[in-house]
RODO-2510 file (C-alpha; in nm, 4 decimals, decimal comma):
residues 450
     n   res          X          Y          Z
     1     m     0,0349     0,0128     0,0465
     2     t     0,1241     0,3115    -0,0527
     3     e     0,0410     0,4688     0,3281
     4     n     0,3737     0,2130     0,3721
     5     y     0,6095     0,4499     0,1731
     6     l     0,4833     0,7661     0,2813
     7     e     0,6480     0,8379     0,6298
     8     d     1,0202     0,7426     0,8095
     9     a     1,1341     0,7219     1,1765
    10     s     1,1224     1,0640     1,2645
    11     g     0,7410     1,1023     1,2056
    12     l     0,7413     1,3432     0,8852
    13     r     0,5164     1,2397     0,6461
    14     g     0,4384     1,3377     0,2930
    15     h     0,2425     1,2268    -0,0370
    16     a     0,2934     1,0376    -0,3612
    17     d     0,1335     0,9553    -0,6683
    18     r     0,2865     0,6303    -0,7564
    19     v     0,4144     0,2986    -0,6072
    20     i     0,6810     0,1465    -0,7881
    21     v     0,8218    -0,1902    -0,6739
    22     p     1,1008    -0,3303    -0,9206
    23     a     1,2362    -0,6321    -0,9266
    24     d     1,5712    -0,5515    -1,1259
    25     e     1,7787    -0,3063    -1,2827
    26     s     1,6625    -0,3094    -1,6214
    27     a     1,3064    -0,1984    -1,4250
    28     v     1,4270     0,0526    -1,2370
    29     a     1,5701     0,1965    -1,5696
    30     e     1,2424     0,1574    -1,7136
    31     a     1,0624     0,3612    -1,4520
    32     l     1,3380     0,6228    -1,4289
    33     r     1,2915     0,6549    -1,8143
    34     e     0,8755     0,6830    -1,7520
    35     a     0,9096     0,9165    -1,4389
    36     a     1,1508     1,1746    -1,6971
    37     a     0,8520     1,1243    -1,9670
    38     a     0,5726     1,2055    -1,7044
    39     g     0,7402     1,5005    -1,5580
    40     a     0,7271     1,2886    -1,2125
    41     s     0,9890     1,3475    -0,9237
    42     v     1,1495     1,0151    -0,7921
    43     t     1,1979     0,9483    -0,4021
    44     i     1,3866     0,6200    -0,3307
    45     a     1,2857     0,4008    -0,0766
    46     g     1,4795     0,1840     0,1702
    47     a     1,3463     0,1037     0,4841
    48     g     1,1692     0,3899     0,6636
    49     t     1,4753     0,4204     0,9196
    50     g     1,5562     0,7594     0,8130
    51     v     1,5432     1,0949     1,0278
    52     t     1,5574     1,3446     0,7871
    53     g     1,3123     1,2914     0,5710
    54     g     1,5600     1,2084     0,2945
    55     g     1,3142     0,8831     0,1537
    56     v     0,9385     1,0649     0,2594
    57     p     0,7998     1,2289    -0,1346
    58     f     0,6257     1,5398    -0,1344
    59     g     0,4453     1,4183    -0,4618
    60     g     0,5814     1,2796    -0,7461
    61     w     0,6644     0,8764    -0,7646
    62     v     0,8204     0,6376    -0,4917
    63     l     1,0706     0,3860    -0,5993
    64     s     1,1558     0,1261    -0,3491
    65     l     1,4303    -0,0814    -0,3970
    66     e     1,2877    -0,3927    -0,1274
    67     k     1,3101    -0,7090    -0,3366
    68     f     1,6929    -0,6130    -0,4568
    69     n     1,7754    -0,8984    -0,1458
    70     r     2,0580    -1,0422    -0,2965
    71     l     2,3448    -1,1335    -0,0299
    72     e     2,6272    -1,3473    -0,0938
    73     v     2,9067    -1,3405     0,1419
    74     r     3,2355    -1,4132     0,0610
    75     s     3,5994    -1,4441     0,1837
    76     g     3,6996    -1,0604     0,2488
    77     y     3,3587    -0,9175     0,1057
    78     a     2,9798    -0,9432     0,0542
    79     i     2,7600    -0,8269    -0,2512
    80     v     2,4619    -0,6535    -0,1441
    81     g     2,1296    -0,5648    -0,2852
    82     a     2,0411    -0,2100    -0,1896
    83     g     1,6755    -0,3742     0,0034
    84     v     1,8962    -0,6230     0,2344
    85     l     1,8560    -0,4830     0,5974
    86     l     2,2111    -0,4119     0,8009
    87     r     2,1316    -0,6523     1,0717
    88     d     2,1125    -0,9439     0,7649
    89     l     2,4019    -0,8385     0,6264
    90     h     2,5930    -0,8801     0,9955
    91     a     2,4182    -1,2391     1,0700
    92     a     2,5385    -1,3391     0,7456
    93     a     2,8597    -1,2084     0,8262
    94     q     2,8911    -1,3392     1,1362
    95     r     2,8142    -1,7014     1,0647
    96     s     3,1173    -1,6688     0,8120
    97     g     3,3607    -1,5785     1,0813
    98     q     3,3545    -1,1971     0,9360
    99     f     3,1639    -0,8512     1,0555
   100     y     3,1240    -0,5604     0,8625
   101     p     3,2789    -0,3018     1,0476
   102     p     2,9936    -0,0365     1,0131
   103     d     2,7278    -0,0266     1,2787
   104     p     2,4736     0,2279     1,2546
   105     t     2,2250     0,1827     1,5539
   106     e     1,9160     0,1097     1,3206
   107     t     2,0064    -0,2234     1,2105
   108     a     1,6832    -0,2401     1,0425
   109     a     1,7965     0,0137     0,8081
   110     s     1,8773    -0,1100     0,4502
   111     i     2,2415    -0,1245     0,2983
   112     g     2,0899     0,1029     0,0088
   113     g     2,0255     0,3778     0,2826
   114     t     2,3277     0,3360     0,4539
   115     i     2,5120     0,3991     0,1481
   116     a     2,2858     0,7129     0,0739
   117     t     2,3702     0,8358     0,4365
   118     n     2,7363     0,7008     0,4932
   119     a     2,6165     0,5784     0,7496
   120     s     2,8540     0,5057     1,0398
   121     g     2,7677     0,3894     1,4065
   122     s     2,9181     0,3140     1,7391
   123     r     3,2387     0,1680     1,5896
   124     s     3,2923     0,4168     1,3769
   125     f     3,5759     0,5517     1,6167
   126     k     3,8114     0,2703     1,4626
   127     y     3,6395     0,1750     1,1723
   128     g     3,4988     0,5335     1,0283
   129     a     3,1808     0,5400     0,7954
   130     t     3,0224     0,3673     0,5197
   131     r     3,1968     0,5294     0,2148
   132     r     3,5458     0,3448     0,3491
   133     w     3,4205    -0,0139     0,3162
   134     i     3,2572     0,0382     0,0184
   135     e     3,4844    -0,1599    -0,3128
   136     s     3,2256    -0,1222    -0,5895
   137     l     2,8583    -0,0153    -0,6779
   138     r     2,5994    -0,0638    -0,9229
   139     v     2,4204     0,2428    -0,9786
   140     v     2,1270     0,3376    -1,1991
   141     l     2,1850     0,7215    -1,3472
   142     a     1,9185     0,9189    -1,4721
   143     g     2,1106     0,9870    -1,7912
   144     p     2,1006     1,3316    -1,8932
   145     d     1,8730     1,2853    -2,2465
   146     g     1,6076     1,0786    -2,1039
   147     h     1,7202     0,7558    -2,1493
   148     p     1,8724     0,6162    -1,8009
   149     a     2,1626     0,3743    -1,7623
   150     v     2,3145     0,1208    -1,5661
   151     r     2,6844     0,1770    -1,4601
   152     e     2,9183    -0,0354    -1,2545
   153     f     3,1986     0,1828    -1,0398
   154     q     3,4858    -0,0189    -0,8593
   155     r     3,6915     0,1711    -0,6355
   156     g     3,9724     0,3755    -0,7900
   157     d     3,7303     0,4611    -1,0787
   158     a     3,8448     0,8296    -1,1599
   159     i     3,5427     1,0625    -1,2319
   160     d     3,5166     1,1621    -1,6061
   161     f     3,4407     1,4890    -1,5313
   162     n     3,5621     1,7397    -1,3030
   163     p     3,3792     1,7775    -0,9831
   164     g     3,5447     2,0320    -0,8379
   165     a     3,6810     2,1143    -0,4891
   166     i     3,5233     2,2074    -0,1446
   167     p     3,6879     2,2993     0,1514
   168     l     3,5685     1,9859     0,3774
   169     p     3,6092     2,0266     0,7509
   170     k     3,8242     1,8872     1,0256
   171     v     3,6045     1,6630     1,1764
   172     r     3,6370     1,2745     1,1691
   173     k     3,2943     1,2072     0,9907
   174     n     3,1284     1,4127     0,7807
   175     t     2,7654     1,3638     0,5445
   176     a     2,6658     1,7009     0,4362
   177     g     2,6189     1,7589     0,1028
   178     y     2,8403     1,5530    -0,1643
   179     l     3,2040     1,4998    -0,0897
   180     l     3,3769     1,6903    -0,3705
   181     r     3,7443     1,6924    -0,2875
   182     p     4,0929     1,6283    -0,5005
   183     g     4,1328     1,2547    -0,6441
   184     m     3,7749     1,1313    -0,5535
   185     d     3,6257     0,8211    -0,7196
   186     w     3,2711     0,7106    -0,8333
   187     p     3,1779     0,5188    -0,5002
   188     d     3,2860     0,8102    -0,3406
   189     l     3,0619     1,0661    -0,4757
   190     f     2,7515     0,8089    -0,4723
   191     c     2,8412     0,7638    -0,0950
   192     g     2,6417     0,9989     0,0562
   193     s     2,4639     1,1668    -0,1796
   194     e     2,1048     1,1038    -0,0325
   195     g     1,9347     0,9239    -0,3683
   196     t     1,9956     1,2406    -0,5572
   197     l     2,2991     1,1579    -0,7853
   198     g     2,1641     0,7768    -0,8992
   199     v     1,9528     0,4833    -0,7608
   200     i     2,2344     0,2454    -0,5564
   201     a     2,0796    -0,0930    -0,6560
   202     e     2,3927    -0,3328    -0,5383
   203     a     2,7240    -0,2659    -0,3579
   204     r     3,0342    -0,4592    -0,3229
   205     v     3,1293    -0,4431     0,0876
   206     r     3,4749    -0,5303     0,2720
   207     l     3,4320    -0,7527     0,5394
   208     l     3,7173    -0,8252     0,8446
   209     p     3,8095    -1,1324     1,0271
   210     i     3,5665    -1,1043     1,3838
   211     p     3,8377    -1,0435     1,6057
   212     p     3,9199    -1,3441     1,8066
   213     a     3,8439    -1,1643     2,1484
   214     i     3,7156    -0,8270     2,2754
   215     l     3,6914    -0,6506     2,6348
   216     s     3,3968    -0,4518     2,6323
   217     g     3,2736    -0,2489     2,9507
   218     v     2,9670    -0,0116     3,0285
   219     l     3,2007     0,2056     3,2496
   220     f     3,0364     0,4471     3,5405
   221     f     3,1173     0,8008     3,6318
   222     p     3,0890     1,0056     3,9122
   223     t     3,0206     1,3576     3,6954
   224     g     2,9946     1,4005     3,3300
   225     d     3,3896     1,6123     3,3703
   226     a     3,5072     1,2880     3,4823
   227     a     3,4138     1,0935     3,1480
   228     l     3,5071     1,3775     2,9361
   229     g     3,8315     1,3791     3,1005
   230     a     3,8496     0,9719     3,0005
   231     v     3,7489     1,0404     2,7116
   232     e     4,0487     1,3027     2,6449
   233     a     4,2961     1,0443     2,7885
   234     w     4,2091     0,7178     2,5709
   235     r     4,1194     0,8635     2,2582
   236     g     4,5063     0,8385     2,0991
   237     s     4,6223     0,6020     2,3926
   238     v     4,4226     0,2865     2,3013
   239     p     4,5014     0,0992     2,0118
   240     g     4,2529    -0,1657     2,0190
   241     l     3,9675     0,0743     2,1076
   242     r     3,6845     0,0371     1,8431
   243     m     3,4351     0,2107     2,0441
   244     l     3,3827     0,5314     2,3091
   245     e     3,0377     0,6315     2,3214
   246     y     2,8568     0,8541     2,5651
   247     m     2,5906     0,9213     2,7895
   248     d     2,4835     1,1924     3,0000
   249     v     2,3261     1,2314     3,3173
   250     n     1,9544     1,2639     3,1618
   251     s     1,9770     0,9801     2,9596
   252     l     2,1014     0,7121     3,2278
   253     r     1,7645     0,8594     3,4111
   254     l     1,5849     0,7890     3,1362
   255     l     1,7357     0,4400     3,0623
   256     r     1,6937     0,3692     3,4633
   257     e     1,3194     0,2562     3,3756
   258     r     1,4425    -0,0232     3,2078
   259     f     1,7710    -0,1142     3,3841
   260     s     1,7740    -0,0848     3,6979
   261     a     2,0824    -0,2085     3,8022
   262     i     2,2693     0,1390     3,6699
   263     p     2,4504     0,2843     3,9857
   264     a     2,2097     0,5887     4,1480
   265     e     2,5516     0,7808     4,1822
   266     a     2,6589     0,7613     3,7853
   267     a     2,5936     1,1064     3,6076
   268     a     2,7283     0,9842     3,2793
   269     a     2,8853     0,6562     3,1460
   270     l     3,0927     0,5323     2,8478
   271     l     3,0769     0,2245     2,6429
   272     i     3,3665     0,0830     2,5223
   273     e     3,4935    -0,1966     2,2875
   274     d     3,8789    -0,3134     2,2851
   275     e     3,9703    -0,5925     2,0467
   276     e     4,3151    -0,6008     2,2303
   277     t     4,1760    -0,6721     2,5565
   278     d     4,4656    -0,5985     2,8251
   279     v     4,2786    -0,6142     3,1186
   280     d     4,5871    -0,5168     3,3538
   281     a     4,5909    -0,2035     3,1387
   282     w     4,2493    -0,0833     3,1600
   283     l     4,2267    -0,1444     3,5263
   284     d     4,5285     0,1070     3,5771
   285     r     4,2857     0,3243     3,3201
   286     i     3,9611     0,2759     3,4778
   287     a     4,1520     0,3973     3,8470
   288     a     4,3349     0,6840     3,6883
   289     a     4,0045     0,7799     3,5546
   290     g     3,7907     0,7706     3,8467
   291     v     3,5479     0,5285     3,7066
   292     l     3,2747     0,3875     3,9407
   293     e     3,4315     0,0389     3,9279
   294     e     3,2406    -0,1674     4,1354
   295     a     2,9093    -0,0719     4,0134
   296     s     2,9881    -0,0784     3,6204
   297     w     2,9597    -0,3764     3,3457
   298     f     3,2860    -0,5640     3,2298
   299     g     3,2888    -0,8988     2,9835
   300     m     3,4387    -1,1015     2,7450
   301     s     3,2043    -1,2637     2,5847
   302     a     2,9355    -1,2051     2,2334
   303     g     2,6563    -1,2148     2,5164
   304     d     2,8178    -0,9639     2,7062
   305     r     2,8770    -0,7394     2,4272
   306     e     2,5210    -0,7908     2,2978
   307     r     2,3823    -0,6893     2,6133
   308     f     2,5630    -0,3706     2,6512
   309     r     2,5116    -0,2807     2,2734
   310     h     2,1411    -0,3558     2,3238
   311     f     2,1228    -0,0805     2,6592
   312     r     2,2985     0,1804     2,4450
   313     h     2,0262     0,1008     2,1584
   314     a     1,7137     0,1036     2,4313
   315     l     1,8373     0,4552     2,4545
   316     p     1,6889     0,6022     2,1194
   317     e     1,4326     0,3749     2,1305
   318     i     1,3144     0,5220     2,4860
   319     v     1,3795     0,8964     2,3459
   320     n     1,1437     0,8803     2,0754
   321     d     0,8713     0,6689     2,2404
   322     t     0,8944     0,9960     2,5351
   323     v     0,8993     1,2525     2,2465
   324     r     0,5878     1,0488     2,0820
   325     r     0,4049     1,0443     2,3899
   326     n     0,4788     1,4430     2,4620
   327     g     0,3159     1,5592     2,1409
   328     y     0,6399     1,6498     1,9449
   329     k     0,8315     1,5210     1,5827
   330     k     1,1597     1,3851     1,6643
   331     m     1,4266     1,7044     1,6582
   332     h     1,7547     1,5892     1,7293
   333     t     2,1605     1,7260     1,6462
   334     d     2,3576     1,5479     1,3958
   335     y     2,6738     1,7819     1,4226
   336     a     3,0637     1,6817     1,4781
   337     v     3,3594     1,9363     1,5371
   338     p     3,7097     1,8982     1,5466
   339     v     3,8459     1,6723     1,8276
   340     k     4,0160     1,9464     1,9661
   341     r     3,6946     2,1794     1,9723
   342     n     3,5103     1,8655     2,1228
   343     g     3,4904     1,9756     2,5203
   344     e     3,3969     2,2784     2,4001
   345     m     3,1504     2,2278     2,2234
   346     l     2,9807     1,9685     2,5084
   347     a     2,9882     2,2579     2,7244
   348     y     2,8003     2,4981     2,5251
   349     y     2,5570     2,2313     2,4980
   350     r     2,5175     2,1804     2,8496
   351     r     2,5145     2,5639     2,9270
   352     r     2,2423     2,6613     2,6546
   353     l     2,0187     2,3252     2,7349
   354     e     2,0155     2,3942     3,0673
   355     e     1,8861     2,7601     2,9979
   356     e     1,5712     2,6337     2,7469
   357     f     1,4952     2,2905     2,8207
   358     p     1,6410     2,2319     3,1866
   359     g     1,6236     1,8882     3,2527
   360     r     1,4001     1,8200     2,9353
   361     y     1,7061     1,6615     2,7064
   362     v     1,9609     1,4361     2,6363
   363     i     2,3179     1,3706     2,4962
   364     f     2,4516     1,0756     2,4283
   365     g     2,6408     0,9299     2,1532
   366     h     2,9737     0,9004     1,9587
   367     i     3,1903     1,1564     2,2101
   368     g     3,5221     0,9722     2,0133
   369     d     3,4767     1,1545     1,7123
   370     a     3,3556     1,4279     1,8463
   371     h     3,0354     1,3750     1,7301
   372     v     2,7189     1,3429     1,9891
   373     h     2,3715     1,3665     1,9504
   374     i     2,1028     1,6375     2,1109
   375     n     1,7628     1,5571     2,1611
   376     v     1,5278     1,7343     2,3744
   377     l     1,2355     1,5560     2,4777
   378     s     0,9918     1,8405     2,4902
   379     g     0,8977     2,2107     2,3488
   380     d     0,9857     2,3221     1,9963
   381     a     1,3342     2,2713     2,0055
   382     g     1,3911     2,4166     1,6272
   383     p     1,5500     2,7473     1,7221
   384     l     1,8180     2,6074     1,9794
   385     l     1,9092     2,2945     1,6728
   386     e     1,9891     2,5696     1,4714
   387     e     2,2223     2,7750     1,7008
   388     f     2,3563     2,4463     1,7494
   389     a     2,4542     2,3828     1,3982
   390     r     2,5723     2,7577     1,4153
   391     q     2,8124     2,7159     1,6908
   392     a     2,9421     2,3710     1,5173
   393     v     3,0276     2,5100     1,2052
   394     a     3,2079     2,8049     1,3893
   395     l     3,3978     2,4939     1,5701
   396     g     3,5134     2,4109     1,2271
   397     g     3,2629     2,1520     1,2045
   398     t     2,9554     1,9833     1,0262
   399     v     2,6002     1,9768     1,0194
   400     s     2,5720     1,6342     0,9416
   401     a     2,7983     1,3722     1,0634
   402     e     2,6050     1,0538     0,9533
   403     h     2,2019     1,0403     0,9187
   404     g     2,2287     1,3103     0,6172
   405     l     2,0147     1,6404     0,5674
   406     g     1,7020     1,5054     0,3897
   407     k     1,3875     1,7232     0,3279
   408     r     1,3729     1,8437     0,7239
   409     k     1,7417     1,9902     0,7528
   410     a     1,7978     2,0686     0,3916
   411     a     1,8111     2,4683     0,5155
   412     l     2,1609     2,3698     0,7179
   413     l     2,3771     2,2737     0,4551
   414     a     2,4019     2,6753     0,3607
   415     l     2,5379     2,7481     0,7164
   416     q     2,8118     2,5295     0,5997
   417     y     2,9132     2,5992     0,2710
   418     a     2,9584     2,9479     0,1198
   419     p     2,7476     2,9812    -0,2096
   420     e     3,0488     2,8909    -0,4625
   421     h     3,0742     2,5616    -0,3141
   422     l     2,6655     2,4857    -0,2977
   423     e     2,6867     2,6130    -0,6432
   424     a     2,9929     2,3453    -0,7367
   425     m     2,7694     2,0980    -0,5851
   426     r     2,4661     2,1479    -0,7439
   427     a     2,6714     2,1407    -1,1021
   428     v     2,7213     1,7900    -1,0184
   429     k     2,4023     1,7256    -0,9303
   430     r     2,3145     1,8842    -1,2898
   431     r     2,5400     1,6835    -1,4856
   432     l     2,4354     1,3372    -1,3168
   433     d     2,0389     1,3961    -1,2941
   434     p     1,9882     1,7350    -1,5387
   435     h     1,5902     1,6882    -1,4908
   436     n     1,6303     1,7068    -1,0873
   437     l     1,4266     1,3922    -1,1495
   438     l     1,5910     1,2338    -0,8342
   439     g     1,4946     1,2848    -0,4952
   440     r     1,3387     1,6340    -0,5049
   441     g     1,3757     1,8501    -0,1928
   442     t     1,6712     1,7020    -0,0619
   443     l     1,9744     1,8125     0,0197
   444     w     1,8417     2,1608    -0,2176
   445     g     1,5281     2,2380    -0,0843
   446     d     1,2059     2,2522    -0,3827
   447     g     1,4611     2,2550    -0,6751
   448     l     1,8400     2,3060    -0,7995
   449     s     1,8125     2,7243    -0,7328
   450     a     1,6511     2,6716    -0,3958
***
């Protein structure tokens, strides 16, 4: 039913004139050909887990890739259709003794959606974002003359025109707009383009062997400043550290509804995973950092890791439920700053949130990458979140580190880039999609001139 394709996880709802569910690439090309002839825009639909409205149609046609479910795991890589769910790729890789490093929180996301937004997640501290793990892409291009073409782009394939270059923020993660940098290749360009340059039908992604042992833990701290001090001490000094996640005091307050073992004196928590498993070194670090050692949780088994991940992933679920119960749409930040400005940005968040929404917010996420998420649980947070975007940019950061901008946040792109840099991106869009067929309203508002 059409209704199933009109909303994403943020609660943004749109409308469409037609839904097409092609079974192969030739059917995708035919759909694009028909849409071009009819003058209809095309919104590419994934699993509906996005939070910025990129997959929500505002008129035109919806093109769902749910039937693109090829999944073949080989030694060192997997071939994955755009409609395969992330959790299914993780499970298939694990059965072969391998793993796919990108680890977005929402494992019900489609692989096509994670590529479109260059998603990352909790293991990004060590392994980076999706773009790093793409070996090749099969893409259906709209074509300049209304004749779509199916192309396969290998890693290292040079772009056959000059896309230009723009000044990129010096952050560990950035997915705001198109990646235009010297030496980039075709997979670089399509990954993170939010369904506006082509229809990604299939990908070959790199896999790694599962590490022989992993130490994991949820470490509780008596103060937020103590947790931040541990982040700064551990960020560059623990070579096997692959996860460094943060939860503030309000996050722990929400989580206590489900996890009564959270110590009452805890004011912050860090979630860690370390592939080198030097227990003695961790005991020294924990003592030096002032961790609430007896109250913290540690483990070495896969079951322990899954339990701690469930704890981490329960937080956004509770936040989303709380926001909906309070009668609001999900409003959150996805900003990142240079690592050296991490403490400064966090202090700014805390001060302004306490002034505007005391006790009615949470701060959590990928603090190892200087990328935390802010969620306001009730009230109109729009003006404050825009203020935060401006502050992040002023500190040399990005307005989107992993979720993309979609339709809800498209206006933020102009906060980060100068008009000439936006024009360079628009030129790429016009080159690959001259009739503005794909993803109309995503990134560029109502059109290329927006």
